N, CA, C and O atoms as a Tripos MOL2 file, in Angstrom:
@<TRIPOS>MOLECULE
protein
  256   255    64     0     0
PROTEIN
NO_CHARGES

@<TRIPOS>ATOM
      1 N         105.7300   83.6160   95.6670 N.3       1 MET1
      2 CA        104.7080   82.6170   94.6860 C.3       1 MET1
      3 C         104.9490   81.3590   95.4240 C.2       1 MET1
      4 O         106.0380   81.2130   95.9770 O.2       1 MET1
      5 N         104.1770   80.5680   95.4810 N.am      2 ILE2
      6 CA        104.5960   79.1990   95.9730 C.3       2 ILE2
      7 C         103.7850   78.3620   94.9040 C.2       2 ILE2
      8 O         102.7010   78.7040   94.4320 O.2       2 ILE2
      9 N         104.6350   76.9620   94.5300 N.am      3 TYR3
     10 CA        103.8780   75.8330   93.5340 C.3       3 TYR3
     11 C         104.8950   74.7460   93.7430 C.2       3 TYR3
     12 O         106.1120   74.8040   93.9220 O.2       3 TYR3
     13 N         104.1720   73.8760   93.6790 N.am      4 PRO4
     14 CA        102.5330   73.4020   93.6900 C.3       4 PRO4
     15 C         101.9390   74.2820   94.7790 C.2       4 PRO4
     16 O         102.5960   74.7790   95.6930 O.2       4 PRO4
     17 N         100.4420   74.4480   94.5660 N.am      5 GLU5
     18 CA         99.9710   74.9730   95.1820 C.3       5 GLU5
     19 C          99.5800   74.3370   96.8000 C.2       5 GLU5
     20 O          99.3990   74.9730   97.8390 O.2       5 GLU5
     21 N          99.5350   72.9560   96.5780 N.am      6 GLN6
     22 CA         99.4980   72.1180   97.8970 C.3       6 GLN6
     23 C         100.2840   72.5490   99.1180 C.2       6 GLN6
     24 O         100.1310   72.1540  100.2740 O.2       6 GLN6
     25 N         101.2450   73.5230   98.6010 N.am      7 ASN7
     26 CA        102.2920   73.9320   99.7150 C.3       7 ASN7
     27 C         101.7250   75.3090  100.3160 C.2       7 ASN7
     28 O         102.2100   75.8240  101.3230 O.2       7 ASN7
     29 N         100.8100   75.7720   99.7040 N.am      8 VAL8
     30 CA        100.3150   76.7150  100.6050 C.3       8 VAL8
     31 C          99.9360   76.9440  102.0210 C.2       8 VAL8
     32 O          98.9340   76.4110  102.4990 O.2       8 VAL8
     33 N         100.7460   77.7550  102.7290 N.am      9 GLY9
     34 CA        100.6400   77.6500  104.1300 C.3       9 GLY9
     35 C         101.8160   76.8910  105.1080 C.2       9 GLY9
     36 O         101.8460   76.8960  106.3390 O.2       9 GLY9
     37 N         102.7620   76.2440  104.1800 N.am     10 LEU10
     38 CA        103.6020   75.7400  104.5990 C.3      10 LEU10
     39 C         104.7180   76.7190  105.0230 C.2      10 LEU10
     40 O         104.7620   77.7600  104.3680 O.2      10 LEU10
     41 N         105.6470   76.5590  106.0300 N.am     11 LEU11
     42 CA        106.5170   77.7940  106.3980 C.3      11 LEU11
     43 C         107.7760   77.7800  105.8470 C.2      11 LEU11
     44 O         108.3080   76.6730  105.7630 O.2      11 LEU11
     45 N         108.4160   78.7890  105.4290 N.am     12 ILE12
     46 CA        109.5770   78.6170  104.7150 C.3      12 ILE12
     47 C         110.5970   78.6250  105.7860 C.2      12 ILE12
     48 O         110.5240   79.6350  106.4860 O.2      12 ILE12
     49 N         111.4030   77.8990  106.0710 N.am     13 THR13
     50 CA        112.1710   77.6540  107.2560 C.3      13 THR13
     51 C         113.7590   78.3710  107.0490 C.2      13 THR13
     52 O         114.5060   78.3800  106.0700 O.2      13 THR13
     53 N         113.8930   78.9140  108.3310 N.am     14 GLU14
     54 CA        115.1350   79.5360  108.3300 C.3      14 GLU14
     55 C         116.4850   79.1080  107.7350 C.2      14 GLU14
     56 O         117.4040   79.8900  107.4930 O.2      14 GLU14
     57 N         116.5060   77.9110  107.5440 N.am     15 LYS15
     58 CA        117.5720   77.3280  106.8190 C.3      15 LYS15
     59 C         117.8810   77.9720  105.3730 C.2      15 LYS15
     60 O         118.9620   78.3790  104.9460 O.2      15 LYS15
     61 N         116.4770   77.9460  104.6720 N.am     16 VAL16
     62 CA        116.2800   78.3930  103.4790 C.3      16 VAL16
     63 C         116.7680   79.7680  103.1250 C.2      16 VAL16
     64 O         117.4810   80.0540  102.1620 O.2      16 VAL16
     65 N         116.2500   80.6400  104.1040 N.am     17 ARG17
     66 CA        116.1790   82.0230  104.4540 C.3      17 ARG17
     67 C         118.1570   82.1980  104.5930 C.2      17 ARG17
     68 O         118.9240   82.9040  103.9380 O.2      17 ARG17
     69 N         118.4200   81.2350  105.7060 N.am     18 GLY18
     70 CA        119.9300   81.6650  105.7700 C.3      18 GLY18
     71 C         121.0080   81.1370  104.7690 C.2      18 GLY18
     72 O         122.2250   81.3100  104.7130 O.2      18 GLY18
     73 N         120.0140   80.3420  103.9010 N.am     19 ALA19
     74 CA        121.0790   79.8080  102.5150 C.3      19 ALA19
     75 C         121.0510   80.9900  101.5510 C.2      19 ALA19
     76 O         121.8030   80.9590  100.5770 O.2      19 ALA19
     77 N         120.1450   82.1520  101.7700 N.am     20 GLY20
     78 CA        120.4840   83.1250  100.8260 C.3      20 GLY20
     79 C         119.1830   83.4160   99.9150 C.2      20 GLY20
     80 O         119.1680   84.4260   99.2110 O.2      20 GLY20
     81 N         118.1440   82.5650   99.9340 N.am     21 ALA21
     82 CA        116.9270   82.9120   99.6630 C.3      21 ALA21
     83 C         116.5670   84.6370   99.4970 C.2      21 ALA21
     84 O         116.6690   85.4180  100.4430 O.2      21 ALA21
     85 N         116.2030   84.9750   98.3350 N.am     22 GLN22
     86 CA        115.9170   86.3930   98.3730 C.3      22 GLN22
     87 C         114.3170   86.3180   98.0480 C.2      22 GLN22
     88 O         113.8480   85.2870   97.5660 O.2      22 GLN22
     89 N         113.4530   87.5160   98.3480 N.am     23 LEU23
     90 CA        112.0840   87.8150   97.9950 C.3      23 LEU23
     91 C         112.1230   88.6630   96.7270 C.2      23 LEU23
     92 O         112.3710   89.8500   96.9380 O.2      23 LEU23
     93 N         111.9850   88.4070   95.8030 N.am     24 LEU24
     94 CA        111.8380   89.0540   94.4740 C.3      24 LEU24
     95 C         110.2940   89.5070   93.8970 C.2      24 LEU24
     96 O         109.3200   88.7620   94.0000 O.2      24 LEU24
     97 N         110.2600   90.4350   93.4690 N.am     25 ASN25
     98 CA        108.7100   90.6160   92.6030 C.3      25 ASN25
     99 C         108.8050   90.3770   91.2610 C.2      25 ASN25
    100 O         109.8280   89.9200   90.7520 O.2      25 ASN25
    101 N         107.4880   90.7410   90.4460 N.am     26 ARG26
    102 CA        107.3770   90.1150   89.3160 C.3      26 ARG26
    103 C         108.4470   91.1150   88.5150 C.2      26 ARG26
    104 O         108.7000   90.6390   87.4080 O.2      26 ARG26
    105 N         109.0150   92.1380   88.7230 N.am     27 GLU27
    106 CA        109.8510   92.8640   88.3110 C.3      27 GLU27
    107 C         111.2930   92.4120   88.5870 C.2      27 GLU27
    108 O         112.1700   93.2330   88.3180 O.2      27 GLU27
    109 N         111.6600   91.2190   89.0880 N.am     28 GLY28
    110 CA        113.0070   90.9300   89.5030 C.3      28 GLY28
    111 C         113.6010   91.8730   90.6480 C.2      28 GLY28
    112 O         114.8170   91.8700   90.8410 O.2      28 GLY28
    113 N         112.7380   92.6940   91.4220 N.am     29 GLU29
    114 CA        113.0720   93.4610   92.2330 C.3      29 GLU29
    115 C         113.1470   93.2050   93.6330 C.2      29 GLU29
    116 O         112.0450   93.3210   94.1690 O.2      29 GLU29
    117 N         114.1940   92.8570   94.5070 N.am     30 GLN30
    118 CA        114.1970   92.7150   95.9020 C.3      30 GLN30
    119 C         113.3660   94.0160   96.4570 C.2      30 GLN30
    120 O         113.5640   95.1800   96.1080 O.2      30 GLN30
    121 N         112.4500   93.5830   97.3430 N.am     31 PHE31
    122 CA        111.3920   94.4910   97.9800 C.3      31 PHE31
    123 C         111.5940   94.4750   99.4420 C.2      31 PHE31
    124 O         111.0040   95.3850  100.0240 O.2      31 PHE31
    125 N         112.3310   93.6090  100.2400 N.am     32 VAL32
    126 CA        112.6620   93.5320  101.2810 C.3      32 VAL32
    127 C         114.1990   93.2970  101.8940 C.2      32 VAL32
    128 O         114.8650   92.4010  101.3760 O.2      32 VAL32
    129 N         114.6800   93.9470  102.7990 N.am     33 TYR33
    130 CA        116.1400   93.7810  103.1910 C.3      33 TYR33
    131 C         115.8700   92.2270  103.7200 C.2      33 TYR33
    132 O         114.9160   91.8430  104.3980 O.2      33 TYR33
    133 N         117.2290   91.2760  103.1060 N.am     34 PRO34
    134 CA        116.9070   89.8230  103.3930 C.3      34 PRO34
    135 C         117.4240   89.2700  104.5540 C.2      34 PRO34
    136 O         117.6200   88.0550  104.5640 O.2      34 PRO34
    137 N         117.7520   90.1190  105.8090 N.am     35 LEU35
    138 CA        117.9790   89.9650  107.0950 C.3      35 LEU35
    139 C         116.8020   90.2040  108.1100 C.2      35 LEU35
    140 O         116.8650   90.1040  109.3360 O.2      35 LEU35
    141 N         115.8870   90.4860  107.4600 N.am     36 GLU36
    142 CA        114.5020   91.0030  108.6730 C.3      36 GLU36
    143 C         113.9590   89.8540  108.9100 C.2      36 GLU36
    144 O         114.0530   88.7780  108.3200 O.2      36 GLU36
    145 N         113.1660   90.2980  110.1690 N.am     37 THR37
    146 CA        112.4130   88.8180  110.7180 C.3      37 THR37
    147 C         111.3320   88.1870  109.7230 C.2      37 THR37
    148 O         111.1470   88.7000  108.6200 O.2      37 THR37
    149 N         110.7400   87.2450  110.0760 N.am     38 ARG38
    150 CA        110.0490   86.4210  109.5520 C.3      38 ARG38
    151 C         108.6610   87.3970  109.4400 C.2      38 ARG38
    152 O         108.0500   87.4990  108.3760 O.2      38 ARG38
    153 N         108.2160   88.1540  110.7750 N.am     39 ASP39
    154 CA        107.1860   88.9020  110.6980 C.3      39 ASP39
    155 C         106.9060   89.8910  109.5410 C.2      39 ASP39
    156 O         105.9190   90.1150  108.8390 O.2      39 ASP39
    157 N         108.4520   90.5150  109.6300 N.am     40 VAL40
    158 CA        108.6110   91.7100  108.8380 C.3      40 VAL40
    159 C         108.5810   91.2070  106.9940 C.2      40 VAL40
    160 O         108.1820   91.8970  106.0560 O.2      40 VAL40
    161 N         109.0050   90.1500  106.9620 N.am     41 GLU41
    162 CA        109.0430   89.4230  105.4540 C.3      41 GLU41
    163 C         107.5340   89.2570  105.4940 C.2      41 GLU41
    164 O         106.8370   89.6630  104.5640 O.2      41 GLU41
    165 N         107.1370   88.7910  106.3340 N.am     42 SER42
    166 CA        105.4700   88.2930  105.8450 C.3      42 SER42
    167 C         104.7790   89.5320  105.4220 C.2      42 SER42
    168 O         104.0400   89.5510  104.4380 O.2      42 SER42
    169 N         104.9740   90.3820  106.0300 N.am     43 SER43
    170 CA        103.6920   91.7980  105.5500 C.3      43 SER43
    171 C         104.3040   92.4060  104.5580 C.2      43 SER43
    172 O         103.5400   93.0820  103.8680 O.2      43 SER43
    173 N         105.7100   92.4100  104.1530 N.am     44 ALA44
    174 CA        106.5090   92.7350  102.9770 C.3      44 ALA44
    175 C         105.8240   92.0240  101.5990 C.2      44 ALA44
    176 O         105.5880   92.6370  100.5580 O.2      44 ALA44
    177 N         105.5470   90.5070  101.8510 N.am     45 ILE45
    178 CA        105.0190   89.8690  100.6870 C.3      45 ILE45
    179 C         103.6330   90.1840  100.8580 C.2      45 ILE45
    180 O         103.1360   90.1190   99.7340 O.2      45 ILE45
    181 N         102.7440   90.4990  101.7120 N.am     46 LEU46
    182 CA        101.5820   90.3940  101.7690 C.3      46 LEU46
    183 C         101.0940   92.1800  100.7900 C.2      46 LEU46
    184 O         100.3120   92.4280   99.8720 O.2      46 LEU46
    185 N         102.0200   93.0150  101.5950 N.am     47 ARG47
    186 CA        101.9270   94.3790  100.7230 C.3      47 ARG47
    187 C         102.3570   94.2750   99.3320 C.2      47 ARG47
    188 O         101.6250   94.9490   98.6070 O.2      47 ARG47
    189 N         103.2620   93.6820   98.7210 N.am     48 GLU48
    190 CA        103.6200   93.7100   97.5470 C.3      48 GLU48
    191 C         102.9840   92.9570   96.7370 C.2      48 GLU48
    192 O         103.0340   93.2690   95.5480 O.2      48 GLU48
    193 N         102.1610   91.6880   97.1570 N.am     49 CYS49
    194 CA        101.5370   91.1150   96.2950 C.3      49 CYS49
    195 C          99.8680   91.6910   96.1360 C.2      49 CYS49
    196 O          99.2880   91.7120   95.0500 O.2      49 CYS49
    197 N          99.3640   92.0570   97.1880 N.am     50 HIS50
    198 CA         98.3190   92.4990   97.2740 C.3      50 HIS50
    199 C          97.8910   93.8990   97.2620 C.2      50 HIS50
    200 O          96.7510   94.1290   96.8590 O.2      50 HIS50
    201 N          98.5520   94.7620   97.6020 N.am     51 GLU51
    202 CA         98.6980   95.9020   97.8000 C.3      51 GLU51
    203 C          99.0780   96.4690   96.6150 C.2      51 GLU51
    204 O          98.2520   96.9660   95.8490 O.2      51 GLU51
    205 N         100.6670   96.4320   96.3150 N.am     52 ARG52
    206 CA        101.0660   97.2030   94.9830 C.3      52 ARG52
    207 C         100.9120   96.2880   93.8410 C.2      52 ARG52
    208 O         101.4510   96.7050   92.8150 O.2      52 ARG52
    209 N         100.1730   94.8670   93.7230 N.am     53 LYS53
    210 CA         99.8510   94.0470   92.6510 C.3      53 LYS53
    211 C         101.2090   93.8290   91.9070 C.2      53 LYS53
    212 O         101.4050   94.1160   90.7270 O.2      53 LYS53
    213 N         101.9500   93.3810   92.6070 N.am     54 LYS54
    214 CA        103.4050   92.7820   92.0290 C.3      54 LYS54
    215 C         103.4720   91.2810   92.3510 C.2      54 LYS54
    216 O         104.6320   90.8660   92.3570 O.2      54 LYS54
    217 N         102.9050   90.7210   92.5150 N.am     55 GLY55
    218 CA        103.0130   89.2000   92.5360 C.3      55 GLY55
    219 C         103.1460   88.5690   91.3630 C.2      55 GLY55
    220 O         102.9860   89.2550   90.3530 O.2      55 GLY55
    221 N         103.4090   87.3840   91.2390 N.am     56 ILE56
    222 CA        103.9680   86.7090   90.2300 C.3      56 ILE56
    223 C         102.4990   85.3000   90.2120 C.2      56 ILE56
    224 O         101.9820   84.7200   91.1670 O.2      56 ILE56
    225 N         102.2150   85.1650   88.6450 N.am     57 GLU57
    226 CA        101.1480   84.1220   88.3100 C.3      57 GLU57
    227 C         101.6360   82.9350   88.5080 C.2      57 GLU57
    228 O         102.7920   82.8350   88.0960 O.2      57 GLU57
    229 N         101.1790   81.9430   89.0070 N.am     58 THR58
    230 CA        101.5790   80.5040   88.7590 C.3      58 THR58
    231 C         101.1460   79.7680   87.4020 C.2      58 THR58
    232 O         100.2860   80.2970   86.6970 O.2      58 THR58
    233 N         101.7340   78.5530   87.0310 N.am     59 PRO59
    234 CA        101.1690   78.1510   86.1860 C.3      59 PRO59
    235 C         100.0540   77.9250   86.2030 C.2      59 PRO59
    236 O          99.5590   77.9900   85.0780 O.2      59 PRO59
    237 N          99.1140   77.5790   87.2790 N.am     60 THR60
    238 CA         97.7600   77.3340   87.5620 C.3      60 THR60
    239 C          97.1730   78.4850   87.1660 C.2      60 THR60
    240 O          96.0790   78.1920   86.6850 O.2      60 THR60
    241 N          97.4100   79.9390   87.1230 N.am     61 GLY61
    242 CA         96.8210   81.0700   87.3430 C.3      61 GLY61
    243 C          96.5170   81.8850   88.3670 C.2      61 GLY61
    244 O          95.8490   82.9140   88.2580 O.2      61 GLY61
    245 N          96.9970   81.4490   89.3920 N.am     62 ARG62
    246 CA         96.7960   81.8870   90.6320 C.3      62 ARG62
    247 C          97.8400   82.9170   90.8350 C.2      62 ARG62
    248 O          98.9570   82.6400   90.4000 O.2      62 ARG62
    249 N          97.6430   84.2250   91.5060 N.am     63 VAL63
    250 CA         98.5960   85.2360   91.7470 C.3      63 VAL63
    251 C          98.6560   84.8690   93.1140 C.2      63 VAL63
    252 O          97.8570   84.3320   93.8810 O.2      63 VAL63
    253 N         100.3040   85.4800   93.2630 N.am     64 SER64
    254 CA        100.7720   84.9360   94.4900 C.3      64 SER64
    255 C         101.7730   86.0790   94.8440 C.2      64 SER64
    256 O         102.4350   86.0210   95.8800 O.2      64 SER64
@<TRIPOS>BOND
     1     1     2 1
     2     2     3 1
     3     3     4 2
     4     3     5 am
     5     5     6 1
     6     6     7 1
     7     7     8 2
     8     7     9 am
     9     9    10 1
    10    10    11 1
    11    11    12 2
    12    11    13 am
    13    13    14 1
    14    14    15 1
    15    15    16 2
    16    15    17 am
    17    17    18 1
    18    18    19 1
    19    19    20 2
    20    19    21 am
    21    21    22 1
    22    22    23 1
    23    23    24 2
    24    23    25 am
    25    25    26 1
    26    26    27 1
    27    27    28 2
    28    27    29 am
    29    29    30 1
    30    30    31 1
    31    31    32 2
    32    31    33 am
    33    33    34 1
    34    34    35 1
    35    35    36 2
    36    35    37 am
    37    37    38 1
    38    38    39 1
    39    39    40 2
    40    39    41 am
    41    41    42 1
    42    42    43 1
    43    43    44 2
    44    43    45 am
    45    45    46 1
    46    46    47 1
    47    47    48 2
    48    47    49 am
    49    49    50 1
    50    50    51 1
    51    51    52 2
    52    51    53 am
    53    53    54 1
    54    54    55 1
    55    55    56 2
    56    55    57 am
    57    57    58 1
    58    58    59 1
    59    59    60 2
    60    59    61 am
    61    61    62 1
    62    62    63 1
    63    63    64 2
    64    63    65 am
    65    65    66 1
    66    66    67 1
    67    67    68 2
    68    67    69 am
    69    69    70 1
    70    70    71 1
    71    71    72 2
    72    71    73 am
    73    73    74 1
    74    74    75 1
    75    75    76 2
    76    75    77 am
    77    77    78 1
    78    78    79 1
    79    79    80 2
    80    79    81 am
    81    81    82 1
    82    82    83 1
    83    83    84 2
    84    83    85 am
    85    85    86 1
    86    86    87 1
    87    87    88 2
    88    87    89 am
    89    89    90 1
    90    90    91 1
    91    91    92 2
    92    91    93 am
    93    93    94 1
    94    94    95 1
    95    95    96 2
    96    95    97 am
    97    97    98 1
    98    98    99 1
    99    99   100 2
   100    99   101 am
   101   101   102 1
   102   102   103 1
   103   103   104 2
   104   103   105 am
   105   105   106 1
   106   106   107 1
   107   107   108 2
   108   107   109 am
   109   109   110 1
   110   110   111 1
   111   111   112 2
   112   111   113 am
   113   113   114 1
   114   114   115 1
   115   115   116 2
   116   115   117 am
   117   117   118 1
   118   118   119 1
   119   119   120 2
   120   119   121 am
   121   121   122 1
   122   122   123 1
   123   123   124 2
   124   123   125 am
   125   125   126 1
   126   126   127 1
   127   127   128 2
   128   127   129 am
   129   129   130 1
   130   130   131 1
   131   131   132 2
   132   131   133 am
   133   133   134 1
   134   134   135 1
   135   135   136 2
   136   135   137 am
   137   137   138 1
   138   138   139 1
   139   139   140 2
   140   139   141 am
   141   141   142 1
   142   142   143 1
   143   143   144 2
   144   143   145 am
   145   145   146 1
   146   146   147 1
   147   147   148 2
   148   147   149 am
   149   149   150 1
   150   150   151 1
   151   151   152 2
   152   151   153 am
   153   153   154 1
   154   154   155 1
   155   155   156 2
   156   155   157 am
   157   157   158 1
   158   158   159 1
   159   159   160 2
   160   159   161 am
   161   161   162 1
   162   162   163 1
   163   163   164 2
   164   163   165 am
   165   165   166 1
   166   166   167 1
   167   167   168 2
   168   167   169 am
   169   169   170 1
   170   170   171 1
   171   171   172 2
   172   171   173 am
   173   173   174 1
   174   174   175 1
   175   175   176 2
   176   175   177 am
   177   177   178 1
   178   178   179 1
   179   179   180 2
   180   179   181 am
   181   181   182 1
   182   182   183 1
   183   183   184 2
   184   183   185 am
   185   185   186 1
   186   186   187 1
   187   187   188 2
   188   187   189 am
   189   189   190 1
   190   190   191 1
   191   191   192 2
   192   191   193 am
   193   193   194 1
   194   194   195 1
   195   195   196 2
   196   195   197 am
   197   197   198 1
   198   198   199 1
   199   199   200 2
   200   199   201 am
   201   201   202 1
   202   202   203 1
   203   203   204 2
   204   203   205 am
   205   205   206 1
   206   206   207 1
   207   207   208 2
   208   207   209 am
   209   209   210 1
   210   210   211 1
   211   211   212 2
   212   211   213 am
   213   213   214 1
   214   214   215 1
   215   215   216 2
   216   215   217 am
   217   217   218 1
   218   218   219 1
   219   219   220 2
   220   219   221 am
   221   221   222 1
   222   222   223 1
   223   223   224 2
   224   223   225 am
   225   225   226 1
   226   226   227 1
   227   227   228 2
   228   227   229 am
   229   229   230 1
   230   230   231 1
   231   231   232 2
   232   231   233 am
   233   233   234 1
   234   234   235 1
   235   235   236 2
   236   235   237 am
   237   237   238 1
   238   238   239 1
   239   239   240 2
   240   239   241 am
   241   241   242 1
   242   242   243 1
   243   243   244 2
   244   243   245 am
   245   245   246 1
   246   246   247 1
   247   247   248 2
   248   247   249 am
   249   249   250 1
   250   250   251 1
   251   251   252 2
   252   251   253 am
   253   253   254 1
   254   254   255 1
   255   255   256 2
@<TRIPOS>SUBSTRUCTURE
     1 MET1         2 RESIDUE 1 A MET
     2 ILE2         6 RESIDUE 1 A ILE
     3 TYR3        10 RESIDUE 1 A TYR
     4 PRO4        14 RESIDUE 1 A PRO
     5 GLU5        18 RESIDUE 1 A GLU
     6 GLN6        22 RESIDUE 1 A GLN
     7 ASN7        26 RESIDUE 1 A ASN
     8 VAL8        30 RESIDUE 1 A VAL
     9 GLY9        34 RESIDUE 1 A GLY
    10 LEU10       38 RESIDUE 1 A LEU
    11 LEU11       42 RESIDUE 1 A LEU
    12 ILE12       46 RESIDUE 1 A ILE
    13 THR13       50 RESIDUE 1 A THR
    14 GLU14       54 RESIDUE 1 A GLU
    15 LYS15       58 RESIDUE 1 A LYS
    16 VAL16       62 RESIDUE 1 A VAL
    17 ARG17       66 RESIDUE 1 A ARG
    18 GLY18       70 RESIDUE 1 A GLY
    19 ALA19       74 RESIDUE 1 A ALA
    20 GLY20       78 RESIDUE 1 A GLY
    21 ALA21       82 RESIDUE 1 A ALA
    22 GLN22       86 RESIDUE 1 A GLN
    23 LEU23       90 RESIDUE 1 A LEU
    24 LEU24       94 RESIDUE 1 A LEU
    25 ASN25       98 RESIDUE 1 A ASN
    26 ARG26      102 RESIDUE 1 A ARG
    27 GLU27      106 RESIDUE 1 A GLU
    28 GLY28      110 RESIDUE 1 A GLY
    29 GLU29      114 RESIDUE 1 A GLU
    30 GLN30      118 RESIDUE 1 A GLN
    31 PHE31      122 RESIDUE 1 A PHE
    32 VAL32      126 RESIDUE 1 A VAL
    33 TYR33      130 RESIDUE 1 A TYR
    34 PRO34      134 RESIDUE 1 A PRO
    35 LEU35      138 RESIDUE 1 A LEU
    36 GLU36      142 RESIDUE 1 A GLU
    37 THR37      146 RESIDUE 1 A THR
    38 ARG38      150 RESIDUE 1 A ARG
    39 ASP39      154 RESIDUE 1 A ASP
    40 VAL40      158 RESIDUE 1 A VAL
    41 GLU41      162 RESIDUE 1 A GLU
    42 SER42      166 RESIDUE 1 A SER
    43 SER43      170 RESIDUE 1 A SER
    44 ALA44      174 RESIDUE 1 A ALA
    45 ILE45      178 RESIDUE 1 A ILE
    46 LEU46      182 RESIDUE 1 A LEU
    47 ARG47      186 RESIDUE 1 A ARG
    48 GLU48      190 RESIDUE 1 A GLU
    49 CYS49      194 RESIDUE 1 A CYS
    50 HIS50      198 RESIDUE 1 A HIS
    51 GLU51      202 RESIDUE 1 A GLU
    52 ARG52      206 RESIDUE 1 A ARG
    53 LYS53      210 RESIDUE 1 A LYS
    54 LYS54      214 RESIDUE 1 A LYS
    55 GLY55      218 RESIDUE 1 A GLY
    56 ILE56      222 RESIDUE 1 A ILE
    57 GLU57      226 RESIDUE 1 A GLU
    58 THR58      230 RESIDUE 1 A THR
    59 PRO59      234 RESIDUE 1 A PRO
    60 THR60      238 RESIDUE 1 A THR
    61 GLY61      242 RESIDUE 1 A GLY
    62 ARG62      246 RESIDUE 1 A ARG
    63 VAL63      250 RESIDUE 1 A VAL
    64 SER64      254 RESIDUE 1 A SER
């Protein structure tokens, strides 16, 4: 999920990932190993949000 939505398309830096950021779906489940490469994480995010329909709705109603 990204909010505010004007940040769509911005890269989450390696510093954030290195600081321990975790990718969680709407059920609070971690769905990708935290030390994967950016490409693997990006693919996992798309799969989790769009194929598995486990994205999170932003306050404006956008499902990410």
